[in-house]
ZANUPA-79154 format. One record per atom (N, C-alpha, C): x, y, z. Coordinates in steps of 0.1 Angstrom, whole numbers, padded with zeros to 4 digits, always signed. Atoms other than C-alpha are relative to their C-alpha. Layout:
residues N
XYZ...
This chain:
residues 275
-0009-0002-0002-0089+0044+0124-0001+0017+0001-0005-0007-0013-0067+0071+0141-0003+0013-0003+0006-0011-0005-0079+0107+0145+0009+0009-0009-0013-0009+0008-0059+0130+0121+0007+0012+0007-0010-0010-0011-0041+0154+0151+0008-0012+0004-0012+0010-0007-0028+0122+0162+0003-0006-0010-0007+0002+0014-0017+0111+0128+0010+0010-0004-0011-0012+0003+0003+0145+0124+0010+0007+0016-0001-0009-0009+0029+0162+0144+0005+0013-0006+0002-0019+0007+0033+0201+0147+0017+0007+0007-0012-0007-0008+0065+0216+0150+0002+0016-0006-0005-0010+0005+0079+0256+0146+0010+0001-0012-0005+0001+0011+0092+0265+0116+0006+0016-0007+0000-0012-0001+0105+0293+0099-0002+0001-0019+0007+0004+0014+0089+0300+0066+0008+0017-0006-0006-0012+0007+0109+0326+0041-0008+0001-0012+0017-0001+0012+0089+0340+0009+0008+0015-0006-0004-0011+0008+0102+0367-0018-0012+0010+0005-0014-0003+0004+0101+0396-0020+0017+0005+0011-0016-0004-0010+0124+0403+0014+0002-0010+0007-0002+0014-0002+0128+0370+0029+0004+0000+0011+0000+0004-0013+0121+0376+0061-0008-0011+0005+0003+0011-0006+0114+0351+0084-0013+0002+0010+0014+0001-0004+0080+0340+0093-0001-0015+0011+0006+0009-0004+0074+0320+0122-0010-0009+0003+0011+0007+0001+0047+0294+0121-0002-0013+0003+0001+0013-0003+0037+0259+0135+0000-0005-0017+0000+0004+0016+0040+0238+0102-0005-0020+0008+0003+0010-0007+0021+0201+0103+0011-0011-0005-0004+0004+0004+0042+0176+0100-0002-0018-0002+0002+0017+0001+0036+0135+0088+0010-0009+0008-0008+0005-0009+0047+0115+0117+0005-0015-0003-0008+0012-0002+0073+0083+0113+0009-0002+0006-0002+0006-0009+0084+0058+0132+0004-0017-0001-0003+0011+0004+0102+0027+0132-0010-0015+0008+0007+0011-0004+0077-0004+0135+0005-0013-0005-0005+0012+0003+0088-0039+0140-0017-0009+0003+0011+0014+0001+0068-0072+0130+0004-0012+0004-0003+0019-0009+0071-0102+0151-0008-0010-0004+0009+0013-0002+0060-0133+0147-0002-0011+0010-0003+0008-0007+0055-0158+0169+0012+0002+0007-0006-0003-0003+0073-0141+0191+0018+0005+0001-0012-0004+0004+0106-0138+0169-0004+0013-0010+0003-0017+0011+0110-0099+0151+0005-0007-0012-0001+0001+0016+0111-0102+0109+0002+0009-0003-0004-0015+0006+0113-0069+0098-0003+0014+0009-0001-0011-0001+0116-0035+0107-0003+0014-0013+0007-0009+0008+0095-0007+0090+0004+0011+0002+0005-0011-0004+0095+0029+0090-0014+0004-0008+0015+0000-0001+0059+0036+0091-0004+0011+0007+0011-0010-0009+0032+0062+0099-0008-0014+0010+0008+0012-0014+0018+0047+0135-0016+0000+0001+0020+0002-0001-0019+0046+0122-0004-0008-0005+0003+0012+0005-0038+0016+0113+0011-0012+0000-0016+0016-0001-0008-0009+0118-0006-0012+0007-0001+0013+0001-0029-0034+0123-0010-0009-0012+0001+0000+0014-0041-0032+0087+0013-0005-0005-0020+0004+0010-0002-0029+0078+0006-0013+0003+0001+0011-0005+0000-0057+0097-0002-0012-0007+0007+0002+0009-0021-0076+0080+0002-0005-0012-0001-0011+0019-0018-0062+0045+0018-0006-0003-0018+0007-0006+0025-0070+0055+0001-0009-0007-0004+0015-0002+0020-0105+0061-0007-0007-0013+0006+0004+0015-0003-0112+0028+0007+0003-0009-0006-0002+0011+0015-0094+0005+0014-0003-0002-0018+0005-0005+0054-0107+0018-0005-0021-0008+0003+0015+0003+0034-0143+0011+0004-0007+0013-0001+0002-0015+0040-0148+0052-0015-0011+0005+0013+0004-0006+0002-0155+0055-0009-0004-0015+0004+0007+0011-0017-0172+0025-0020+0003+0000+0016-0003+0001-0053-0164+0038+0001+0009+0016+0001-0005-0013-0062-0139+0069-0003-0003+0012+0007+0005-0006-0079-0162+0090+0017-0007+0008-0007+0009-0008-0042-0178+0099+0007+0010+0011-0002-0011-0019-0036-0142+0123-0009-0006+0006+0010+0003-0017-0047-0158+0154-0001+0011+0006+0001-0016-0013-0038-0125+0174+0009+0008-0005-0009-0014+0000-0022-0093+0171+0001+0012+0012-0001-0008-0011-0011-0068+0200+0011+0012-0007-0010-0010-0002+0006-0036+0201+0010+0008+0014-0011-0001-0013+0032-0027+0222+0008+0016-0003-0011-0008+0001+0045+0008+0221+0010+0001+0010-0011+0001-0005+0081+0012+0229+0007+0013+0000-0005-0018+0001+0106+0042+0237+0010-0001-0015-0006-0005+0013+0121+0036+0198-0006-0004-0006+0008+0005+0009+0089+0023+0185-0009-0011+0004+0005+0008-0002+0064+0004+0180-0003-0018-0007-0001+0014+0004+0062-0036+0179-0015-0003-0001+0012+0007+0003+0036-0054+0162+0001-0015+0012-0010+0014-0003+0037-0090+0181-0016-0010-0006+0004+0011+0007+0016-0116+0158+0001-0010+0005-0003+0017-0004+0007-0150+0169-0007-0007-0015+0005+0008+0010+0005-0174+0133-0004-0013-0002+0000+0011-0001-0006-0202+0123+0017-0009-0002-0008+0010+0003+0021-0229+0128+0009-0008-0012-0002-0004+0011+0025-0235+0097+0010+0009-0010-0003-0017+0006+0032-0202+0079+0009+0000+0007-0014-0002-0007+0060-0201+0111+0007-0006-0003-0012+0011+0003+0079-0231+0101+0002+0006-0013-0008-0001+0012+0079-0220+0064+0009+0015-0002-0005-0012+0000+0088-0180+0076+0015-0004+0006-0015+0004-0006+0117-0198+0095+0009+0002-0013-0008+0005+0008+0128-0212+0065+0002+0005-0012+0001-0009+0007+0130-0185+0043+0012+0012+0001-0011-0006+0000+0156-0170+0056+0004+0015-0002+0000-0009+0008+0148-0137+0044-0004+0020+0013+0005-0011-0014+0154-0103+0068+0000+0012-0009+0003-0011+0010+0139-0073+0055+0002+0012+0014+0001-0008-0007+0152-0044+0073-0001+0013-0007+0006-0008+0013+0131-0016+0055+0002+0014+0005+0004-0010+0002+0131+0015+0048-0012+0006-0005+0011-0010+0003+0109+0044+0038-0003-0010-0018+0006+0001+0015+0089+0030+0001+0015-0014-0004-0008+0010+0011+0121+0003-0004-0006-0012+0009+0009+0008-0002+0102-0030-0007+0010-0015+0002-0005+0010-0005+0134-0051-0010+0010-0004+0007-0012-0001-0007+0159-0047+0015-0002-0009+0009-0003+0008-0015+0173-0070+0032-0001-0012-0014+0002+0015+0011+0170-0100-0002+0015-0005-0001-0010+0004-0006+0196-0120+0000+0005-0009-0012-0004+0004+0019+0202-0128-0042-0011+0007-0004+0005-0007+0013+0192-0117-0071-0013-0009-0001+0011+0010+0003+0166-0150-0078-0010+0004+0015+0016-0002-0001+0148-0137-0047-0004+0013+0002+0007-0019+0008+0144-0103-0062-0013-0001-0008+0004+0004+0010+0121-0112-0084-0010-0011+0003+0009+0012-0007+0092-0137-0068-0008-0006-0015+0008+0000+0004+0070-0151-0088-0013+0003+0001+0015-0009-0004+0034-0134-0092-0010-0012-0008+0020+0010+0000-0003-0154-0095-0003+0013-0007+0006-0001+0008-0023-0149-0123-0014+0010+0008+0016-0005-0007-0056-0121-0116-0008-0003-0010+0015-0005+0010-0088-0116-0131-0002+0020-0004-0001-0014+0004-0083-0077-0148-0014+0006+0002+0013-0009+0001-0118-0055-0138+0003+0013-0018-0002-0008+0010-0124-0032-0168-0007+0015+0003+0010-0014-0001-0131+0005-0155+0002+0009-0011+0001-0010+0013-0139+0034-0179+0007+0005+0001-0009-0014+0002-0117+0064-0187-0011+0008+0008+0010-0012-0014-0146+0085-0163+0004-0004+0010-0001+0003-0014-0142+0061-0136+0011+0000+0003-0014-0009-0006-0106+0066-0134+0004+0014-0001-0002-0015-0001-0105+0100-0136-0014+0010+0007+0007-0006-0009-0134+0106-0116+0005-0007+0015-0004+0006-0012-0120+0082-0087+0012+0010+0002-0010-0013+0000-0086+0109-0096-0006+0010+0008+0008-0002-0002-0105+0136-0090+0000+0003+0016+0002+0000-0009-0115+0127-0057+0011-0003+0013-0012+0007-0011-0083+0113-0039+0004+0016+0008-0008-0009-0009-0072+0146-0028-0006+0004+0012+0004-0002-0010-0101+0151-0004+0001-0016+0007-0002+0010-0011-0095+0116+0012+0014-0004+0004-0015-0001-0005-0059+0122+0021+0000+0017+0006-0003-0013-0010-0063+0146+0048+0015+0002+0011-0011-0001-0005-0026+0139+0061+0008+0005-0011-0009-0003+0010-0012+0148+0025-0003+0012+0001+0005-0012-0005-0031+0177+0029+0003+0008+0006-0009-0008-0004-0015+0192+0051+0015+0000+0009-0014+0002+0006+0017+0178+0052+0006+0003-0013-0008-0001+0015+0025+0173+0016+0013-0015-0002-0014+0007+0002+0044+0143+0028-0002-0012+0001+0004+0017+0005+0023+0111+0026-0010-0002-0010+0008+0005+0013+0012+0090+0004-0010-0009+0002+0012+0008-0007-0022+0073-0001-0005-0010-0012+0003+0016+0008-0037+0039-0014-0020-0001+0000+0011+0008+0002-0071+0035-0024-0011-0006-0006+0003+0019+0005-0097+0009-0032-0020+0009-0009+0015-0005+0008-0126+0024-0059-0010-0013-0003+0008+0007+0009-0153+0012-0074+0000-0005-0013+0003+0000+0008-0161+0004-0106-0006+0008-0011+0003-0011-0002-0177+0037-0106+0006+0010+0000-0009-0009-0003-0147+0054-0097-0003+0005+0014+0005-0003-0020-0167+0059-0060+0012-0003+0011-0008+0003-0009-0138+0059-0036-0006-0003+0012+0008+0010-0014-0148+0033-0009+0009-0001+0013-0007-0001-0010-0117+0035+0013+0013+0002-0007-0014-0006+0003-0081+0052+0017+0006-0002+0013-0015+0002-0016-0046+0042+0042+0005+0008-0006-0011-0010+0001-0021+0068+0044+0007+0001+0007-0011-0003-0011+0014+0066+0051+0010+0004-0006-0003-0005-0001+0041+0078+0052+0012-0007-0012-0005+0006+0009+0057+0056+0024-0013-0007-0006+0008+0005+0010+0041+0041-0004-0007-0014-0002+0006+0017-0004+0042+0001+0002-0005+0001+0012+0004+0005-0012+0031+0007+0037-0015+0005-0007+0014-0008+0002-0001+0030+0023-0006-0017-0005+0002+0013+0005-0007-0001+0001-0003-0013+0004+0007+0007-0010-0003-0024+0026-0010-0002+0011+0012-0001-0010-0026-0013+0052-0013-0004-0015+0015-0001+0009-0053-0005+0021-0003-0020-0003+0004+0012-0002-0047-0048+0015+0000-0003+0014+0001+0005-0010-0051-0052+0048-0013+0000+0008+0010-0002+0002-0082-0036+0052-0010-0003-0007+0004+0005+0010-0095-0049+0023-0002-0012+0003+0000+0013-0003-0089-0085+0037-0010+0000+0011+0004-0002-0010-0104-0075+0070-0021-0003-0003+0019+0001+0004-0138-0065+0054-0005-0012-0016+0001+0009+0006-0139-0095+0029-0002+0010-0016+0010-0007+0014-0145-0069-0001+0006-0010-0013-0002+0012+0014-0148-0084-0035+0007+0009-0008-0020-0007+0009-0114-0076-0054-0004-0005-0013+0003-0002+0013-0130-0079-0089-0008+0009+0000+0007-0012+0003-0154-0047-0084+0006+0011+0002-0006-0012+0000-0131-0020-0083+0016-0003-0006-0010+0000+0002-0097-0014-0087+0009+0013+0012-0010-0006-0012-0065+0000-0065+0004+0015-0005-0002-0013-0001-0055+0040-0067+0013+0007+0006-0015+0004-0015-0019+0050-0054+0010+0012-0008-0010-0011+0003-0006+0083-0052+0009+0002+0000-0015+0003+0005+0029+0076-0065+0000-0006-0011-0002+0011+0014+0046+0055-0092-0004-0015+0001+0005+0013+0000+0039+0021-0102+0009-0011-0002-0010+0006+0000+0068+0001-0091-0001-0018-0003+0001+0013-0001+0074-0037-0092-0004-0003+0009+0005+0005-0012+0066-0040-0059-0018-0001+0005+0004-0008-0002+0037-0019-0058-0011-0015-0013+0004+0007+0005+0021-0042-0087+0001-0017+0004+0003+0011-0013+0030-0077-0067-0005+0001+0006+0005-0001-0015+0016-0069-0034-0016+0004-0012+0016+0006+0009-0019-0061-0061-0006-0013-0002+0009+0009+0001-0019-0091-0076+0001-0013+0009-0004+0012-0010-0002-0117-0046-0014+0002+0008+0012+0003-0005-0038-0110-0032-0011+0003-0005+0009+0002+0012-0058-0110-0065-0006+0008-0002+0004-0014+0003-0066-0074-0068+0006+0002-0017-0009-0003+0013-0064-0068-0106+0001+0009-0010-0007-0015+0002-0057-0031-0114+0003+0009+0008-0007-0010-0012-0040-0006-0099+0000+0013-0012+0000-0019+0005-0041+0031-0111+0011+0007+0009-0013-0011-0009-0009+0053-0105+0001+0015-0003-0002-0013+0002-0007+0090-0101+0016+0001-0010-0012-0008+0008+0028+0092-0119+0003-0014-0005-0005+0010+0014+0047+0065-0144+0008-0017+0006+0002+0013-0004+0049+0029-0143+0013-0007-0004-0013+0001+0003+0084+0013-0145+0001-0011-0012+0000+0007+0008+0092-0009-0171+0004-0021+0008+0004+0012-0008+0095-0044-0140-0016-0003+0001+0011+0000-0001+0065-0032-0135-0010-0008-0008+0007+0000+0015+0048-0035-0167+0002-0015-0007+0000+0017+0000+0063-0070-0174-0007-0012+0008+0006+0004-0009+0052-0081-0140-0019+0000-0006+0013-0005+0001+0016-0067-0152-0005-0010-0010+0008+0008+0013+0014-0085-0185+0002-0014+0002-0001+0009-0007+0027-0119-0167-0012-0003+0005+0015+0005-0005-0005-0115-0144-0012+0003-0003+0007-0001+0010-0026-0100-0171-0004+0010+0014+0001-0013-0011-0030-0072-0142-0004+0016-0008-0002-0012+0002-0044-0038-0153+0007+0011+0005-0010-0017-0005-0020-0008-0150+0002+0011-0007+0006-0017+0003-0028+0027-0157+0011+0009+0008-0008-0009-0006+0000+0054-0147+0000+0015-0007-0001-0017-0001+0006+0094-0149-0016-0002-0002+0017-0004-0003-0033+0093-0138+0002+0017+0001-0001-0013-0004-0035+0133-0140-0015+0008-0004+0013-0004+0008-0068+0154-0149-0001+0005-0013-0002+0001+0014-0079+0146-0184+0008-0005-0005-0008+0008+0007-0055+0123-0190+0005-0018+0009-0006+0018-0001-0041+0084-0186+0004-0011-0007-0002+0013+0003-0019+0061-0196+0001-0014+0001+0002+0014-0008-0025+0024-0197+0009-0006-0011-0013+0008+0001+0005+0005-0196-0002-0013-0005+0008+0017+0003-0013-0031-0200-0012+0004+0001+0016+0003+0003-0048-0036-0212-0002-0014+0002+0004+0015+0004-0055-0075-0207-0009-0004-0007+0010+0008+0003-0079-0096-0223-0013-0002+0013+0007-0001-0007-0107-0089-0202-0008-0016+0006+0005+0011-0003-0120-0117-0186-0013-0002+0008+0009-0004-0010-0156-0125-0171+0002-0005+0016-0003+0001-0014-0155-0121-0131-0004-0015+0006+0004+0010-0006-0163-0151-0109-0015-0002-0002+0017-0003-0005-0199-0139-0101-0004+0001-0011+0011-0005+0015-0206-0130-0138-0001-0015-0006-0002+0018+0008-0198-0172-0145-0008-0004+0009+0012+0008-0007-0218-0184-0117-0012+0000-0003+0010-0010+0003-0245-0162-0128-0007-0007-0014
């Protein structure tokens, strides 16, 4: 992971406080935000506003959650090109996946936190969601993960403008975190990192420092993650999608309380069935 100082910028600011409102000049930490172009087999597909760290994880996670790739091994090569206007991520992917991408005719002119930009029709907006196997973390595990989250978000602690997505085991211990200026991007980065490490997706849950929107639920379900815990509220469509997928959806996770929007009937994991 990129060092914390390389993940932030610094800028002189004037701070004004009561009771005198006298200007105090000091340096302030800023979350980095830059255009990131995702280029597949030489063709630019999307430009997203993102934090310029963990971009290989971001590219893989985005490719999987957007259905551009079905498996991580369909990504053959990846190169980062630093350009004057931002970063271009050049990926070589399987020819079949590229042919399908051409047919989709979908342009995602991305904005921070926007997951449906460029969708051409209402029919494209709500994509089919696959079924998942939901784990059953305890209330204590959810609370344990929540208490830890702040410690794993150095950019957010310094700037106050970065989202985090964490992978937690069923005891609530945080094993992996990714940060980004965009909540969707942070989740894509986490999903990319999980795919690279071949993590058992039935042995934990995702914790995000944002609301639980339709896109956040869909991204999790699209790669077989069966539980999403959000610090803020869920939307009605997120709950409906969680019900369809059989995904555990928890929101308003704050110290001492959380809301369960949907708890599916718990199914045995593939590992337990094999035993």
